[in-house]
Backbone as a ProteinNet text record, in pm:
[ID]
protein_1_A
[PRIMARY]
MGTEAGPAMNATASVPAVESQIALDAVRRGLPAVCLLVASAGLVWGTPGVASAGYGAALALANLLMAAASLAWAARLGPTMLMGVALFGYLARLGLITVAVLAVAGAGWVNVIPLGLALVVTHLGLLVWEARYVSMSLAWPGVKPRKESA
[TERTIARY]
2552.3	2495.3	2425.6	2285.8	2218.3	2219.5	2186.3	2173.8	2044	1964.3	1833.8	1806.8	1731.4	1703.5	1630.3	1663.3	1599.9	1491.3	1412.5	1273.7	1303.2	1388.5	1375.7	1407.1	1462.3	1467.8	1351.5	1264.7	1126.6	1018.7	1048.8	954.8	962	1044	1058.7	935.7	879.1	764.7	638.7	629.4	525.3	566.2	686.8	752.1	702.9	663.3	619.3	756.4	743.6	846.2	873.7	963.6	1000	1086.3	1160.3	1239.3	1150.6	1042	976.2	885	845.3	772	859.6	983.5	1075.7	1114.4	1141	1167.7	1043	938.6	809.3	794	810	821.5	912.8	1027	1138.2	1097.2	1060.4	1012.6	897.2	799.4	695.8	748	821.8	887.5	953.7	1033.1	1144.6	1086.8	967.1	912.9	910.2	860.8	866.7	1010	1092.6	1219.5	1292.7	1265.3	1292.7	1235.7	1094	1059.3	1131.1	1162.4	1262	1387	1444.6	1592.3	1567.7	1454.3	1445.2	1414.6	1334.3	1295.2	1426.6	1510.9	1637.3	1723.2	1742	1833.7	1759.6	1641.3	1570.4	1602.2	1611.8	1655.6	1795.5	1881.7	2035	2058.5	2010	2065.8	1943.4	1834.7	1708.7	1650.8	1579.7	1512.3	1599.6	1723.8	1800.9	1838.5	1841.1	1865.8	1739.4	1642.3	1483.4	1492.5	1521.7	1513.9	1629.5	1750.4	1859.4	1844	1815.6	1796.3	1673.4	1556	1457	1497.9	1578.2	1639.3	1708.4	1807.5	1888.4	1802.4	1714.7	1631.4	1547.9	1496.2	1405.9	1510.5	1623.7	1727.6	1750.6	1764.1	1811.7	1663.6	1551.1	1428.4	1400.6	1446.2	1419.1	1533.2	1642.2	1750.1	1718.2	1638	1602.5	1489.7	1403.4	1287.2	1325.8	1427.7	1495.2	1560.4	1636.3	1695.2	1611.4	1508.8	1398.5	1362.1	1308.4	1240.9	1325.7	1452.7	1536.8	1574.6	1582.3	1620.5	1497	1390.5	1252.4	1261	1283.3	1290.7	1381.7	1496.1	1613.8	1586.5	1511.5	1508	1423.9	1340.6	1248.6	1317.3	1441.8	1528.3	1619.3	1645.9	1772.1	1871.7	1947.6	2050.9	2158.6	2207.2	2311.5	2254.6	2130.9	2092.4	2075.7	2033	2012.1	2153.8	2240.3	2373	2447.1	2421.8	2445.8	2390	2247.5	2182.4	2223	2243.9	2287.6	2409.4	2516.6	2632	2607.7	2588.7	2582.1	2480.8	2380.6	2242.8	2306.3	2387.8	2435.2	2541.6	2624	2707.4	2607.1	2515.5	2446.4	2370.4	2305.7	2253.2	2326.5	2457.6	2549.3	2587	2596.4	2612.9	2504.2	2384.9	2258.3	2260.5	2291.6	2290	2407.4	2503.8	2621.7	2588.3	2524.6	2465.3	2359	2261.1	2170.2	2202.3	2317.5	2365.8	2456.3	2530.7	2615.2	2516.1	2424.3	2301.3	2247.2	2240.7	2196.4	2291.3	2408.1	2527.8	2545.1	2533.9	2535.7	2413	2310.7	2183.9	2175.8	2090.6	2102.2	2002.7	1941.7	1847.7	1937.6	2038.8	2130.3	2237.3	2236.5	2357.3	2389.8	2526.2	2595.7	2573.4	2612.4	2611	2491.7	2378.7	2264.1	2212.8	2252.9	2217.5	2293.9	2423.4	2506.1	2475.9	2433.9	2426.5	2292.1	2173.7	2064.2	2070.4	2157.1	2193.2	2228.7	2344.4	2423.9	2320.7	2277.1	2202.4	2069.4	1984.8	1884	1931.2	2028.3	2067.9	2096.9	2182.7	2228.5	2109.4	2045.5	1929.1	1844.8	1783.7	1694.2	1733.8	1864.9	1925	1960.4	2013.9	2011.7	1894.7	1793.3	1673.1	1603.9	1586.3	1525.6	1606.6	1734.1	1823.7	1777.2	1787.9	1737.8	1617.9	1525.5	1378.1	1331.3	1398.2	1366.6	1456.9	1574.5	1646	1603.7	1535.5	1492.2	1342.9	1261.1	1126.3	1086.3	1134.1	1119.7	964.3	887.5	754.2	699.9	756.4	689.3	830.3	809.6	706.3	770.5	685.3	703.3	801.3	875	978.9	953.7	821.8	810.2	743.9	818.5	766.3	608	543.7	408.5	405.6	284.9	247.7	188.4	257.7	186.7	71.8	-47.4	-168.5	-152.7	-209.4	-195.2	-296
21337.4	21414.5	21318.2	21352.1	21267.6	21328	21241.8	21288.3	21311.3	21362.5	21387.4	21528.1	21570.3	21670.4	21753.7	21901.7	22008	22034.2	22128.4	22169.1	22231.2	22311.6	22380.2	22298	22161.3	22064.1	21985.8	21974.4	21915	22009	22125.3	22211.4	22219.9	22154.4	22182.9	22114.4	22028.9	21968	22074.5	22155.4	22264.7	22381.2	22388.4	22504.9	22502.7	22596.4	22577.9	22574.5	22520	22496.7	22633.9	22711.2	22849.1	22824.1	22737.5	22732.8	22695.9	22621.3	22607.8	22748.8	22818.3	22929.7	23040.4	23050.2	23141.7	23097.2	22972	22926.4	22981.2	22920.3	22940.1	23087.5	23186.8	23316.7	23387.4	23303.1	23345	23306.5	23201.6	23158.1	23247.3	23277.8	23362	23505.9	23573.7	23692.8	23693.6	23575.8	23572.4	23541.3	23483.4	23451.6	23556.4	23683.9	23794.8	23815.1	23814.3	23835	23736	23606.6	23502.5	23514.9	23557.7	23587	23668.8	23798.2	23906	23847.5	23762	23706.9	23627.6	23534.4	23432.8	23518.5	23624	23704.7	23764.6	23823	23894.5	23793.5	23678.9	23553.5	23544.1	23553.6	23506.7	23639.9	23762.9	23882.2	23876	23810.6	23785.3	23657.3	23564.1	23436.8	23342	23405.7	23349.3	23239.6	23142.3	23048.4	22945.5	22920.4	22844.4	22921.8	23055	23118.5	23113.1	23133.8	23089.1	22988.8	22877.9	22739	22711.5	22748.9	22743.2	22826.1	22944.3	23021.3	22979.6	22913.5	22870.2	22738.1	22668.1	22547.3	22581.3	22682.1	22710.7	22771.6	22863.1	22914.6	22816.3	22727.6	22604.4	22505.8	22494.3	22417.2	22517.2	22634	22715.5	22718.4	22716.7	22730.9	22598	22474.8	22355	22320.5	22374.9	22372	22428.6	22564.6	22638.2	22551.1	22502	22439.5	22313.1	22227.7	22093.7	22141.9	22250.1	22276.5	22308.9	22379.1	22414.1	22289.6	22217.3	22077	21991.4	21983.8	21897.2	21959.4	22087.8	22144.5	22140.4	22168.7	22146.5	21991.9	21903.9	21773.2	21757.6	21807	21771.5	21868.3	21969.9	22044.3	21986.7	21887.1	21814.7	21723.9	21670.7	21575.9	21607.8	21732.1	21804.6	21872.3	21953.8	22034.4	21950.1	21860.5	21772.6	21728.4	21669.3	21637.4	21777.5	21872.5	21984.7	22043.8	22044.4	22070.1	21964.9	21854.5	21755.3	21747.2	21778.8	21803.7	21925.6	22030	22140.4	22140.5	22081.6	22057.7	21976	21834.7	21726.9	21752.2	21810.8	21830.7	21940.7	22037	22127.2	22062.1	21988.6	21909.2	21829	21747.7	21655.6	21743.4	21851.8	21939.6	21998	22037.1	22070.8	21972.4	21855.8	21735	21719.7	21719.3	21703	21824.1	21937.9	22051.5	22023.5	21978.6	21948.7	21848.7	21722.7	21640.5	21673	21763.9	21802.7	21890.7	21980.2	22061.4	21970.9	21857.9	21791.8	21712.3	21679.6	21585	21656.8	21783.7	21844.6	21939.1	21944.1	22022.4	21988.1	21879.1	21858.7	21879.7	21892.6	21883.6	22022.1	22015.9	22122.3	22245.9	22229.2	22340.2	22403.9	22369.6	22425.9	22529.1	22634.4	22744.5	22746.4	22701.6	22708.9	22847.1	22932.3	23077.2	23103.4	23125.4	23174.1	23068	22942.9	22843.3	22881.7	22902.3	22916.8	23062.3	23158.9	23292.7	23287.7	23229.9	23220.6	23140.1	23020.4	22938.6	23031.6	23082.2	23196.6	23308.6	23382.5	23498.7	23467	23364.3	23314.9	23280.2	23191.5	23149.2	23296.9	23370.7	23488.2	23572.7	23598.9	23702.4	23675	23544.2	23498.6	23507.2	23464.8	23448.5	23588.5	23680.9	23840.6	23883.3	23874.5	23944.7	23891.3	23761	23718	23723.7	23726.4	23779.6	23914.4	24008	24145.9	24162.3	24099	24107.6	24056.9	23939.1	23863	23937.1	23984	24052.8	24177.7	24266.7	24394.3	24394.3	24310.9	24315.7	24213.4	24112.1	24000.4	23986.5	24031.6	24006.8	23898.7	23839.7	23724.9	23647.3	23530.6	23448.1	23360.2	23378.8	23274	23319.3	23429.4	23471.7	23591.4	23643.1	23752.6	23708.6	23744.9	23714	23727.1	23630.9	23624.1	23710.3	23800.6	23846.9	23759.6	23757.4	23661.7	23704.6	23633.6	23683.3	23682	23790.4	23786.8	23711.2
23884.2	23802.7	23701.7	23674.9	23571.6	23438.9	23355.7	23201.2	23157.3	23242.4	23212.9	23160.2	23065.4	23022.9	23110.5	23129.1	23196.9	23150.9	23213	23202.6	23045.6	23014.4	22869.3	22773.9	22788.4	22679.1	22678.2	22765.8	22759.7	22697.5	22691	22640.3	22477.6	22425.3	22283.7	22216.2	22261.7	22179.5	22152.4	22236.2	22220.2	22143.7	22101.3	22015.8	21882.9	21803.2	21672.9	21581.8	21468.9	21381	21312.3	21375.5	21319.2	21207.4	21191.9	21065.6	20946.9	20966.5	20831.6	20811.4	20907	20880.9	20816.8	20873.9	20812.4	20660.4	20631.4	20493.3	20410.8	20446.3	20355.4	20325.9	20442.3	20432.7	20320.6	20348.8	20240.3	20100	20074.1	19948.2	19885.4	19983.4	19932.4	19903.3	19981.9	19934.5	19827.2	19801.6	19696.7	19549.5	19561.3	19418	19304.1	19350.7	19261.3	19209.5	19290.9	19256.7	19176.6	19191.5	19110.1	18966.8	18969.1	18838.4	18753.3	18816.7	18765.1	18717	18779.2	18780.4	18649.3	18631.5	18509.5	18406.5	18420.5	18279	18236.6	18312.3	18297.6	18245.5	18278.6	18214.2	18077.3	18064	17924.5	17831.5	17867.9	17781.6	17754.8	17815.1	17780.3	17720.9	17761.1	17709.8	17641.2	17606.8	17547.7	17617.6	17544	17592.3	17701.2	17660.9	17745.5	17872.2	17884.2	17984	18074.6	18034.2	18109.9	18172.3	18110.5	18167.1	18262.3	18233.3	18323.6	18448.8	18436.6	18561.7	18638.7	18576	18648.2	18728.8	18668.9	18723.8	18858.7	18838.5	18942.5	19070.8	19011.4	19129.3	19217.7	19124.4	19187.9	19282.8	19229	19315.2	19456.8	19441.2	19568.6	19666.9	19589.4	19683.9	19740.5	19684.4	19722.7	19827.4	19819.1	19918	20067.1	20047.2	20146.8	20226.4	20145.8	20213.8	20256.6	20208.5	20272	20391.7	20390.5	20525.5	20637	20597.9	20709.9	20755.4	20673.4	20716.9	20818.1	20760.8	20840.5	20961.3	20978.4	21106.7	21206	21138	21235.3	21280	21206	21253.2	21357.9	21340	21440	21559.7	21549.9	21678.5	21770.8	21726.1	21814.6	21891.2	21857	21905.1	21998.7	21994.7	22094.7	22024.3	22111.3	22037.7	21983.5	21996.8	21951.4	21824	21796.7	21695.9	21589.3	21653.7	21560.3	21506.5	21578.7	21538.6	21448.4	21455.2	21358.2	21224.1	21223.5	21111.6	21042.5	21107.8	21053.2	20978.9	21029.2	20995.6	20850.9	20881.4	20795.9	20691.5	20736.5	20636.5	20509.5	20553.9	20470	20372.3	20410.5	20330.5	20224.2	20283.5	20192.9	20102.5	20123.2	20050.5	19914.7	19979.9	19880.2	19766.9	19839.7	19732.1	19640.5	19681.6	19617.2	19496.9	19538.8	19429.6	19332.5	19363.3	19275.4	19197.6	19229.4	19164.1	19047.6	19095.6	19013.7	18906.8	18922	18834.4	18725.7	18780.1	18680.2	18603.1	18664.3	18592.5	18466.4	18446.2	18343.3	18264.9	18297	18267.2	18099.8	18049.5	17913.6	17812.7	17886.3	17826.4	17735.4	17637.6	17524.2	17576.4	17661.8	17722.8	17819.6	17858.9	17986	17946.3	17988.9	17990.6	18133.4	18150.7	18276.9	18352.8	18261.1	18349	18415.2	18343.7	18420	18514.5	18502.1	18612.4	18730.9	18710.6	18822.9	18902.4	18815	18860.1	18931	18890.9	18941.3	19077.2	19079.7	19194.2	19299.7	19274.6	19383.9	19412.9	19332.6	19355.6	19432.6	19386.6	19475.7	19613.3	19641.2	19768.3	19866	19815.7	19889.9	19902.1	19782.6	19798.2	19911.3	19909.1	20007.4	20165.5	20170.6	20316	20347.8	20277.1	20328.1	20340.5	20253.3	20277.9	20397.8	20421.5	20530.4	20674.2	20666.3	20784.9	20824.8	20730.7	20768.6	20811.4	20740.5	20783.5	20936.4	20968.1	21088.6	21187	21172.7	21278.8	21297.4	21195.1	21214.8	21299	21242.6	21295.8	21409.1	21394.3	21505.6	21510.2	21407.7	21394.8	21340.7	21229.1	21166.2	21102.1	21089.7	21130.3	21257.5	21357.6	21487.2	21603	21541.1	21629.9	21739.3	21717.2	21806.9	21940.8	22026.9	22195.6	22203.7	22262.4	22281.6	22418.8	22421.9	22565.7	22656.4	22772.7	22884	22923.8	22943.9	22984.7	23157.4	23222.3	23361.2	23439.3
[MASK]
++++++++++++++++++++++++++++++++++++++++++++++++++++++++++++++++++++++++++++++++++++++++++++++++++++++++++++++++++++++++++++++++++++++++++++++++++++++

């Protein structure tokens, strides 16, 4: 038995980066909700709430885009690399978010409650929305099966 990749593995070079398409679509769809979230934080906590919620939402959006970029890169290298990057990339991004939050936690413009709420709500909201959207329609982005021409 050889260790060569079969035809399915060799075809990965021509597959579009679906991860990036889905992440960009999630960010595009989530921006109006993020604006509403930041405005709501401003109504409750004032200017520090706006700044904190904006920072938290920006961290969540950046995390989503970094995940997509790293998974798109790893997918070209094979399933083992993809799984490794999925696990260890997740842990690394959690560490980066922790460092980013701790770096500003003592700043005068930060209110930790709206920052944390925005971080959690943005992450969960985008993931739930995009999971529902992709699983229900399979129409966009990049996951709809193409019709074979005869």
